[in-house]
PDB file with one MODEL, atoms N, CA, C and O in Angstrom:
MODEL        1
ATOM      1  N   MET A   1      13.247  14.629  -4.662  1.00  0.00           N
ATOM      2  CA  MET A   1      11.843  14.320  -4.823  1.00  0.00           C
ATOM      3  C   MET A   1      11.598  13.600  -6.145  1.00  0.00           C
ATOM      4  O   MET A   1      10.591  12.902  -6.263  1.00  0.00           O
ATOM      5  N   GLY A   2      12.441  13.732  -7.112  1.00  0.00           N
ATOM      6  CA  GLY A   2      12.279  13.066  -8.392  1.00  0.00           C
ATOM      7  C   GLY A   2      12.886  11.678  -8.415  1.00  0.00           C
ATOM      8  O   GLY A   2      12.984  11.071  -9.482  1.00  0.00           O
ATOM      9  N   ASP A   3      13.293  11.164  -7.274  1.00  0.00           N
ATOM     10  CA  ASP A   3      13.888   9.841  -7.177  1.00  0.00           C
ATOM     11  C   ASP A   3      12.845   8.773  -7.508  1.00  0.00           C
ATOM     12  O   ASP A   3      11.767   8.769  -6.915  1.00  0.00           O
ATOM     13  N   PRO A   4      13.142   7.875  -8.437  1.00  0.00           N
ATOM     14  CA  PRO A   4      12.161   6.854  -8.821  1.00  0.00           C
ATOM     15  C   PRO A   4      11.750   5.944  -7.662  1.00  0.00           C
ATOM     16  O   PRO A   4      10.594   5.530  -7.580  1.00  0.00           O
ATOM     17  N   LEU A   5      12.674   5.636  -6.783  1.00  0.00           N
ATOM     18  CA  LEU A   5      12.344   4.788  -5.637  1.00  0.00           C
ATOM     19  C   LEU A   5      11.370   5.502  -4.699  1.00  0.00           C
ATOM     20  O   LEU A   5      10.465   4.879  -4.144  1.00  0.00           O
ATOM     21  N   TYR A   6      11.559   6.794  -4.530  1.00  0.00           N
ATOM     22  CA  TYR A   6      10.643   7.587  -3.714  1.00  0.00           C
ATOM     23  C   TYR A   6       9.248   7.607  -4.339  1.00  0.00           C
ATOM     24  O   TYR A   6       8.246   7.448  -3.641  1.00  0.00           O
ATOM     25  N   LEU A   7       9.191   7.801  -5.645  1.00  0.00           N
ATOM     26  CA  LEU A   7       7.898   7.832  -6.330  1.00  0.00           C
ATOM     27  C   LEU A   7       7.189   6.479  -6.241  1.00  0.00           C
ATOM     28  O   LEU A   7       5.972   6.426  -6.064  1.00  0.00           O
ATOM     29  N   LEU A   8       7.945   5.391  -6.362  1.00  0.00           N
ATOM     30  CA  LEU A   8       7.352   4.064  -6.212  1.00  0.00           C
ATOM     31  C   LEU A   8       6.806   3.859  -4.799  1.00  0.00           C
ATOM     32  O   LEU A   8       5.742   3.266  -4.618  1.00  0.00           O
ATOM     33  N   ALA A   9       7.534   4.348  -3.807  1.00  0.00           N
ATOM     34  CA  ALA A   9       7.075   4.220  -2.422  1.00  0.00           C
ATOM     35  C   ALA A   9       5.779   5.017  -2.214  1.00  0.00           C
ATOM     36  O   ALA A   9       4.864   4.546  -1.538  1.00  0.00           O
ATOM     37  N   VAL A  10       5.703   6.200  -2.784  1.00  0.00           N
ATOM     38  CA  VAL A  10       4.489   7.015  -2.657  1.00  0.00           C
ATOM     39  C   VAL A  10       3.324   6.330  -3.360  1.00  0.00           C
ATOM     40  O   VAL A  10       2.211   6.318  -2.834  1.00  0.00           O
ATOM     41  N   LEU A  11       3.559   5.763  -4.530  1.00  0.00           N
ATOM     42  CA  LEU A  11       2.502   5.037  -5.242  1.00  0.00           C
ATOM     43  C   LEU A  11       2.037   3.817  -4.457  1.00  0.00           C
ATOM     44  O   LEU A  11       0.845   3.511  -4.424  1.00  0.00           O
ATOM     45  N   ALA A  12       2.975   3.125  -3.829  1.00  0.00           N
ATOM     46  CA  ALA A  12       2.605   1.963  -3.019  1.00  0.00           C
ATOM     47  C   ALA A  12       1.759   2.386  -1.825  1.00  0.00           C
ATOM     48  O   ALA A  12       0.801   1.699  -1.471  1.00  0.00           O
ATOM     49  N   MET A  13       2.102   3.510  -1.199  1.00  0.00           N
ATOM     50  CA  MET A  13       1.305   4.003  -0.077  1.00  0.00           C
ATOM     51  C   MET A  13      -0.085   4.430  -0.543  1.00  0.00           C
ATOM     52  O   MET A  13      -1.072   4.224   0.163  1.00  0.00           O
ATOM     53  N   ALA A  14      -0.160   5.022  -1.726  1.00  0.00           N
ATOM     54  CA  ALA A  14      -1.463   5.405  -2.273  1.00  0.00           C
ATOM     55  C   ALA A  14      -2.313   4.168  -2.551  1.00  0.00           C
ATOM     56  O   ALA A  14      -3.524   4.183  -2.333  1.00  0.00           O
ATOM     57  N   ALA A  15      -1.682   3.101  -3.031  1.00  0.00           N
ATOM     58  CA  ALA A  15      -2.415   1.854  -3.274  1.00  0.00           C
ATOM     59  C   ALA A  15      -2.956   1.290  -1.964  1.00  0.00           C
ATOM     60  O   ALA A  15      -4.070   0.768  -1.926  1.00  0.00           O
ATOM     61  N   VAL A  16      -2.177   1.391  -0.894  1.00  0.00           N
ATOM     62  CA  VAL A  16      -2.639   0.924   0.420  1.00  0.00           C
ATOM     63  C   VAL A  16      -3.875   1.722   0.834  1.00  0.00           C
ATOM     64  O   VAL A  16      -4.852   1.148   1.315  1.00  0.00           O
ATOM     65  N   VAL A  17      -3.837   3.016   0.653  1.00  0.00           N
ATOM     66  CA  VAL A  17      -4.964   3.865   1.047  1.00  0.00           C
ATOM     67  C   VAL A  17      -6.213   3.509   0.234  1.00  0.00           C
ATOM     68  O   VAL A  17      -7.309   3.418   0.788  1.00  0.00           O
ATOM     69  N   VAL A  18      -6.052   3.311  -1.067  1.00  0.00           N
ATOM     70  CA  VAL A  18      -7.195   2.980  -1.920  1.00  0.00           C
ATOM     71  C   VAL A  18      -7.826   1.660  -1.495  1.00  0.00           C
ATOM     72  O   VAL A  18      -9.045   1.568  -1.358  1.00  0.00           O
ATOM     73  N   VAL A  19      -6.998   0.637  -1.285  1.00  0.00           N
ATOM     74  CA  VAL A  19      -7.528  -0.667  -0.885  1.00  0.00           C
ATOM     75  C   VAL A  19      -8.151  -0.586   0.510  1.00  0.00           C
ATOM     76  O   VAL A  19      -9.170  -1.224   0.773  1.00  0.00           O
ATOM     77  N   LEU A  20      -7.545   0.188   1.394  1.00  0.00           N
ATOM     78  CA  LEU A  20      -8.105   0.354   2.740  1.00  0.00           C
ATOM     79  C   LEU A  20      -9.480   1.012   2.675  1.00  0.00           C
ATOM     80  O   LEU A  20     -10.404   0.580   3.364  1.00  0.00           O
ATOM     81  N   ILE A  21      -9.625   2.045   1.860  1.00  0.00           N
ATOM     82  CA  ILE A  21     -10.920   2.721   1.732  1.00  0.00           C
ATOM     83  C   ILE A  21     -11.960   1.780   1.124  1.00  0.00           C
ATOM     84  O   ILE A  21     -13.111   1.760   1.561  1.00  0.00           O
ATOM     85  N   LEU A  22     -11.558   1.005   0.121  1.00  0.00           N
ATOM     86  CA  LEU A  22     -12.485   0.029  -0.461  1.00  0.00           C
ATOM     87  C   LEU A  22     -12.931  -0.993   0.583  1.00  0.00           C
ATOM     88  O   LEU A  22     -14.109  -1.343   0.659  1.00  0.00           O
ATOM     89  N   GLY A  23     -11.982  -1.465   1.381  1.00  0.00           N
ATOM     90  CA  GLY A  23     -12.322  -2.434   2.410  1.00  0.00           C
ATOM     91  C   GLY A  23     -13.227  -1.860   3.480  1.00  0.00           C
ATOM     92  O   GLY A  23     -14.176  -2.515   3.911  1.00  0.00           O
ATOM     93  N   LEU A  24     -12.940  -0.642   3.911  1.00  0.00           N
ATOM     94  CA  LEU A  24     -13.787  -0.012   4.927  1.00  0.00           C
ATOM     95  C   LEU A  24     -15.176   0.282   4.386  1.00  0.00           C
ATOM     96  O   LEU A  24     -16.171   0.124   5.094  1.00  0.00           O
ATOM     97  N   GLY A  25     -15.242   0.709   3.132  1.00  0.00           N
ATOM     98  CA  GLY A  25     -16.537   0.965   2.519  1.00  0.00           C
ATOM     99  C   GLY A  25     -17.362  -0.302   2.391  1.00  0.00           C
ATOM    100  O   GLY A  25     -18.565  -0.298   2.653  1.00  0.00           O
ATOM    101  N   GLY A  26     -16.715  -1.381   1.991  1.00  0.00           N
ATOM    102  CA  GLY A  26     -17.414  -2.654   1.890  1.00  0.00           C
ATOM    103  C   GLY A  26     -17.859  -3.167   3.239  1.00  0.00           C
ATOM    104  O   GLY A  26     -18.946  -3.731   3.371  1.00  0.00           O
ATOM    105  N   PHE A  27     -17.018  -2.972   4.245  1.00  0.00           N
ATOM    106  CA  PHE A  27     -17.378  -3.401   5.600  1.00  0.00           C
ATOM    107  C   PHE A  27     -18.553  -2.591   6.128  1.00  0.00           C
ATOM    108  O   PHE A  27     -19.452  -3.139   6.767  1.00  0.00           O
ATOM    109  N   ALA A  28     -18.550  -1.301   5.866  1.00  0.00           N
ATOM    110  CA  ALA A  28     -19.640  -0.445   6.344  1.00  0.00           C
ATOM    111  C   ALA A  28     -20.956  -0.774   5.644  1.00  0.00           C
ATOM    112  O   ALA A  28     -22.020  -0.768   6.262  1.00  0.00           O
ATOM    113  N   LYS A  29     -20.869  -1.058   4.357  1.00  0.00           N
ATOM    114  CA  LYS A  29     -22.072  -1.369   3.594  1.00  0.00           C
ATOM    115  C   LYS A  29     -22.567  -2.778   3.896  1.00  0.00           C
ATOM    116  O   LYS A  29     -23.771  -3.024   3.960  1.00  0.00           O
ATOM    117  N   GLY A  30     -21.619  -3.707   4.081  1.00  0.00           N
ATOM    118  CA  GLY A  30     -22.002  -5.097   4.340  1.00  0.00           C
ATOM    119  C   GLY A  30     -22.526  -5.758   3.083  1.00  0.00           C
ATOM    120  O   GLY A  30     -22.223  -5.321   1.972  1.00  0.00           O
ATOM    121  N   GLY A  31     -23.297  -6.792   3.250  1.00  0.00           N
ATOM    122  CA  GLY A  31     -23.943  -7.439   2.119  1.00  0.00           C
ATOM    123  C   GLY A  31     -23.030  -8.366   1.349  1.00  0.00           C
ATOM    124  O   GLY A  31     -22.023  -8.851   1.864  1.00  0.00           O
ATOM    125  N   ALA A  32     -23.406  -8.602   0.093  1.00  0.00           N
ATOM    126  CA  ALA A  32     -22.716  -9.580  -0.747  1.00  0.00           C
ATOM    127  C   ALA A  32     -21.293  -9.137  -1.091  1.00  0.00           C
ATOM    128  O   ALA A  32     -20.379  -9.960  -1.129  1.00  0.00           O
ATOM    129  N   PHE A  33     -21.104  -7.843  -1.340  1.00  0.00           N
ATOM    130  CA  PHE A  33     -19.757  -7.362  -1.676  1.00  0.00           C
ATOM    131  C   PHE A  33     -18.786  -7.654  -0.547  1.00  0.00           C
ATOM    132  O   PHE A  33     -17.687  -8.156  -0.784  1.00  0.00           O
ATOM    133  N   ASN A  34     -19.180  -7.346   0.671  1.00  0.00           N
ATOM    134  CA  ASN A  34     -18.311  -7.582   1.818  1.00  0.00           C
ATOM    135  C   ASN A  34     -18.048  -9.070   1.996  1.00  0.00           C
ATOM    136  O   ASN A  34     -16.913  -9.472   2.254  1.00  0.00           O
ATOM    137  N   ALA A  35     -19.074  -9.883   1.863  1.00  0.00           N
ATOM    138  CA  ALA A  35     -18.899 -11.326   2.039  1.00  0.00           C
ATOM    139  C   ALA A  35     -17.966 -11.904   0.978  1.00  0.00           C
ATOM    140  O   ALA A  35     -17.202 -12.829   1.254  1.00  0.00           O
ATOM    141  N   LYS A  36     -18.031 -11.363  -0.221  1.00  0.00           N
ATOM    142  CA  LYS A  36     -17.229 -11.915  -1.316  1.00  0.00           C
ATOM    143  C   LYS A  36     -15.792 -11.393  -1.326  1.00  0.00           C
ATOM    144  O   LYS A  36     -14.871 -12.145  -1.644  1.00  0.00           O
ATOM    145  N   TYR A  37     -15.584 -10.123  -0.985  1.00  0.00           N
ATOM    146  CA  TYR A  37     -14.281  -9.500  -1.193  1.00  0.00           C
ATOM    147  C   TYR A  37     -13.536  -9.079   0.073  1.00  0.00           C
ATOM    148  O   TYR A  37     -12.423  -8.565  -0.037  1.00  0.00           O
ATOM    149  N   ALA A  38     -14.087  -9.269   1.248  1.00  0.00           N
ATOM    150  CA  ALA A  38     -13.444  -8.778   2.471  1.00  0.00           C
ATOM    151  C   ALA A  38     -12.051  -9.378   2.666  1.00  0.00           C
ATOM    152  O   ALA A  38     -11.089  -8.646   2.899  1.00  0.00           O
ATOM    153  N   ASN A  39     -11.937 -10.698   2.572  1.00  0.00           N
ATOM    154  CA  ASN A  39     -10.630 -11.337   2.770  1.00  0.00           C
ATOM    155  C   ASN A  39      -9.650 -10.974   1.667  1.00  0.00           C
ATOM    156  O   ASN A  39      -8.468 -10.758   1.932  1.00  0.00           O
ATOM    157  N   LYS A  40     -10.129 -10.906   0.443  1.00  0.00           N
ATOM    158  CA  LYS A  40      -9.254 -10.569  -0.677  1.00  0.00           C
ATOM    159  C   LYS A  40      -8.700  -9.155  -0.521  1.00  0.00           C
ATOM    160  O   LYS A  40      -7.516  -8.920  -0.766  1.00  0.00           O
ATOM    161  N   LEU A  41      -9.553  -8.213  -0.114  1.00  0.00           N
ATOM    162  CA  LEU A  41      -9.091  -6.842   0.087  1.00  0.00           C
ATOM    163  C   LEU A  41      -8.107  -6.752   1.240  1.00  0.00           C
ATOM    164  O   LEU A  41      -7.148  -5.984   1.175  1.00  0.00           O
ATOM    165  N   MET A  42      -8.334  -7.531   2.299  1.00  0.00           N
ATOM    166  CA  MET A  42      -7.401  -7.510   3.422  1.00  0.00           C
ATOM    167  C   MET A  42      -6.040  -8.058   3.002  1.00  0.00           C
ATOM    168  O   MET A  42      -5.003  -7.516   3.386  1.00  0.00           O
ATOM    169  N   ARG A  43      -6.042  -9.122   2.223  1.00  0.00           N
ATOM    170  CA  ARG A  43      -4.768  -9.686   1.752  1.00  0.00           C
ATOM    171  C   ARG A  43      -4.051  -8.710   0.823  1.00  0.00           C
ATOM    172  O   ARG A  43      -2.832  -8.555   0.896  1.00  0.00           O
ATOM    173  N   MET A  44      -4.817  -8.053  -0.053  1.00  0.00           N
ATOM    174  CA  MET A  44      -4.209  -7.063  -0.943  1.00  0.00           C
ATOM    175  C   MET A  44      -3.607  -5.915  -0.145  1.00  0.00           C
ATOM    176  O   MET A  44      -2.514  -5.443  -0.456  1.00  0.00           O
ATOM    177  N   ARG A  45      -4.324  -5.464   0.889  1.00  0.00           N
ATOM    178  CA  ARG A  45      -3.811  -4.365   1.708  1.00  0.00           C
ATOM    179  C   ARG A  45      -2.517  -4.770   2.399  1.00  0.00           C
ATOM    180  O   ARG A  45      -1.564  -3.992   2.438  1.00  0.00           O
ATOM    181  N   LEU A  46      -2.476  -5.981   2.942  1.00  0.00           N
ATOM    182  CA  LEU A  46      -1.254  -6.444   3.602  1.00  0.00           C
ATOM    183  C   LEU A  46      -0.095  -6.557   2.623  1.00  0.00           C
ATOM    184  O   LEU A  46       1.038  -6.207   2.954  1.00  0.00           O
ATOM    185  N   LEU A  47      -0.375  -7.045   1.420  1.00  0.00           N
ATOM    186  CA  LEU A  47       0.673  -7.140   0.405  1.00  0.00           C
ATOM    187  C   LEU A  47       1.185  -5.754   0.023  1.00  0.00           C
ATOM    188  O   LEU A  47       2.393  -5.534  -0.062  1.00  0.00           O
ATOM    189  N   PHE A  48       0.258  -4.820  -0.208  1.00  0.00           N
ATOM    190  CA  PHE A  48       0.671  -3.464  -0.572  1.00  0.00           C
ATOM    191  C   PHE A  48       1.419  -2.778   0.567  1.00  0.00           C
ATOM    192  O   PHE A  48       2.354  -2.016   0.322  1.00  0.00           O
ATOM    193  N   GLN A  49       1.017  -3.042   1.804  1.00  0.00           N
ATOM    194  CA  GLN A  49       1.740  -2.472   2.941  1.00  0.00           C
ATOM    195  C   GLN A  49       3.155  -3.034   3.006  1.00  0.00           C
ATOM    196  O   GLN A  49       4.104  -2.293   3.263  1.00  0.00           O
ATOM    197  N   PHE A  50       3.303  -4.328   2.777  1.00  0.00           N
ATOM    198  CA  PHE A  50       4.629  -4.939   2.781  1.00  0.00           C
ATOM    199  C   PHE A  50       5.511  -4.313   1.705  1.00  0.00           C
ATOM    200  O   PHE A  50       6.666  -3.967   1.956  1.00  0.00           O
ATOM    201  N   ILE A  51       4.956  -4.174   0.510  1.00  0.00           N
ATOM    202  CA  ILE A  51       5.716  -3.571  -0.593  1.00  0.00           C
ATOM    203  C   ILE A  51       6.103  -2.131  -0.250  1.00  0.00           C
ATOM    204  O   ILE A  51       7.233  -1.713  -0.505  1.00  0.00           O
ATOM    205  N   ALA A  52       5.167  -1.374   0.326  1.00  0.00           N
ATOM    206  CA  ALA A  52       5.452   0.020   0.687  1.00  0.00           C
ATOM    207  C   ALA A  52       6.551   0.102   1.733  1.00  0.00           C
ATOM    208  O   ALA A  52       7.432   0.956   1.634  1.00  0.00           O
ATOM    209  N   VAL A  53       6.517  -0.765   2.729  1.00  0.00           N
ATOM    210  CA  VAL A  53       7.544  -0.746   3.780  1.00  0.00           C
ATOM    211  C   VAL A  53       8.904  -1.117   3.195  1.00  0.00           C
ATOM    212  O   VAL A  53       9.909  -0.486   3.521  1.00  0.00           O
ATOM    213  N   VAL A  54       8.946  -2.134   2.333  1.00  0.00           N
ATOM    214  CA  VAL A  54      10.208  -2.527   1.711  1.00  0.00           C
ATOM    215  C   VAL A  54      10.772  -1.390   0.874  1.00  0.00           C
ATOM    216  O   VAL A  54      11.972  -1.119   0.923  1.00  0.00           O
ATOM    217  N   LEU A  55       9.919  -0.724   0.109  1.00  0.00           N
ATOM    218  CA  LEU A  55      10.385   0.399  -0.707  1.00  0.00           C
ATOM    219  C   LEU A  55      10.876   1.559   0.154  1.00  0.00           C
ATOM    220  O   LEU A  55      11.880   2.192  -0.173  1.00  0.00           O
ATOM    221  N   LEU A  56      10.178   1.839   1.247  1.00  0.00           N
ATOM    222  CA  LEU A  56      10.614   2.925   2.139  1.00  0.00           C
ATOM    223  C   LEU A  56      11.948   2.599   2.802  1.00  0.00           C
ATOM    224  O   LEU A  56      12.817   3.464   2.912  1.00  0.00           O
ATOM    225  N   VAL A  57      12.108   1.366   3.240  1.00  0.00           N
ATOM    226  CA  VAL A  57      13.378   0.968   3.861  1.00  0.00           C
ATOM    227  C   VAL A  57      14.500   1.040   2.838  1.00  0.00           C
ATOM    228  O   VAL A  57      15.596   1.504   3.153  1.00  0.00           O
ATOM    229  N   ALA A  58      14.240   0.588   1.617  1.00  0.00           N
ATOM    230  CA  ALA A  58      15.254   0.667   0.559  1.00  0.00           C
ATOM    231  C   ALA A  58      15.606   2.117   0.254  1.00  0.00           C
ATOM    232  O   ALA A  58      16.776   2.447   0.058  1.00  0.00           O
ATOM    233  N   TYR A  59      14.599   2.981   0.214  1.00  0.00           N
ATOM    234  CA  TYR A  59      14.845   4.397  -0.049  1.00  0.00           C
ATOM    235  C   TYR A  59      15.725   5.008   1.040  1.00  0.00           C
ATOM    236  O   TYR A  59      16.697   5.704   0.746  1.00  0.00           O
ATOM    237  N   VAL A  60      15.377   4.744   2.291  1.00  0.00           N
ATOM    238  CA  VAL A  60      16.172   5.293   3.401  1.00  0.00           C
ATOM    239  C   VAL A  60      17.583   4.723   3.383  1.00  0.00           C
ATOM    240  O   VAL A  60      18.546   5.450   3.626  1.00  0.00           O
ATOM    241  N   TYR A  61      17.715   3.436   3.099  1.00  0.00           N
ATOM    242  CA  TYR A  61      19.042   2.805   3.057  1.00  0.00           C
ATOM    243  C   TYR A  61      19.898   3.437   1.964  1.00  0.00           C
ATOM    244  O   TYR A  61      21.043   3.814   2.213  1.00  0.00           O
ATOM    245  N   PHE A  62      19.353   3.553   0.764  1.00  0.00           N
ATOM    246  CA  PHE A  62      20.157   4.101  -0.337  1.00  0.00           C
ATOM    247  C   PHE A  62      20.455   5.586  -0.142  1.00  0.00           C
ATOM    248  O   PHE A  62      21.516   6.056  -0.554  1.00  0.00           O
ATOM    249  N   ARG A  63      19.546   6.326   0.474  1.00  0.00           N
ATOM    250  CA  ARG A  63      19.819   7.738   0.773  1.00  0.00           C
ATOM    251  C   ARG A  63      20.918   7.869   1.821  1.00  0.00           C
ATOM    252  O   ARG A  63      21.723   8.798   1.764  1.00  0.00           O
ATOM    253  N   SER A  64      20.955   6.952   2.770  1.00  0.00           N
ATOM    254  CA  SER A  64      21.991   7.037   3.808  1.00  0.00           C
ATOM    255  C   SER A  64      23.357   6.626   3.259  1.00  0.00           C
ATOM    256  O   SER A  64      24.386   6.966   3.844  1.00  0.00           O
ATOM    257  N   GLN A  65      23.376   5.900   2.146  1.00  0.00           N
ATOM    258  CA  GLN A  65      24.627   5.496   1.517  1.00  0.00           C
ATOM    259  C   GLN A  65      25.190   6.568   0.612  1.00  0.00           C
ATOM    260  O   GLN A  65      26.259   6.394   0.027  1.00  0.00           O
ATOM    261  N   GLY A  66      24.482   7.670   0.493  1.00  0.00           N
ATOM    262  CA  GLY A  66      24.970   8.767  -0.325  1.00  0.00           C
ATOM    263  C   GLY A  66      24.429   8.762  -1.735  1.00  0.00           C
ATOM    264  O   GLY A  66      24.753   9.648  -2.526  1.00  0.00           O
ATOM    265  N   GLY A  67      23.606   7.774  -2.067  1.00  0.00           N
ATOM    266  CA  GLY A  67      23.002   7.734  -3.391  1.00  0.00           C
ATOM    267  C   GLY A  67      21.872   8.746  -3.505  1.00  0.00           C
ATOM    268  O   GLY A  67      21.215   9.087  -2.521  1.00  0.00           O
ATOM    269  N   GLN A  68      21.664   9.213  -4.725  1.00  0.00           N
ATOM    270  CA  GLN A  68      20.592  10.202  -4.910  1.00  0.00           C
ATOM    271  C   GLN A  68      19.726   9.741  -5.964  1.00  0.00           C
ATOM    272  O   GLN A  68      18.749  10.412  -6.298  1.00  0.00           O
TER     273      GLN A  68
ENDMDL
END
């Protein structure tokens, strides 16, 4: 559990959740915030999801190789 790669993956997943909540909140509220930031938040979420998936795959790969 103290593996740095694992902690980075958890932080990346937390970032995805934060951006997702911001995007959903902006979408629900509508208005100027949604019009200005909707696409930017979606792109950020996709980037953070990509980073999280890469980190998770790397973690699983290195754990299967016997690394700790």
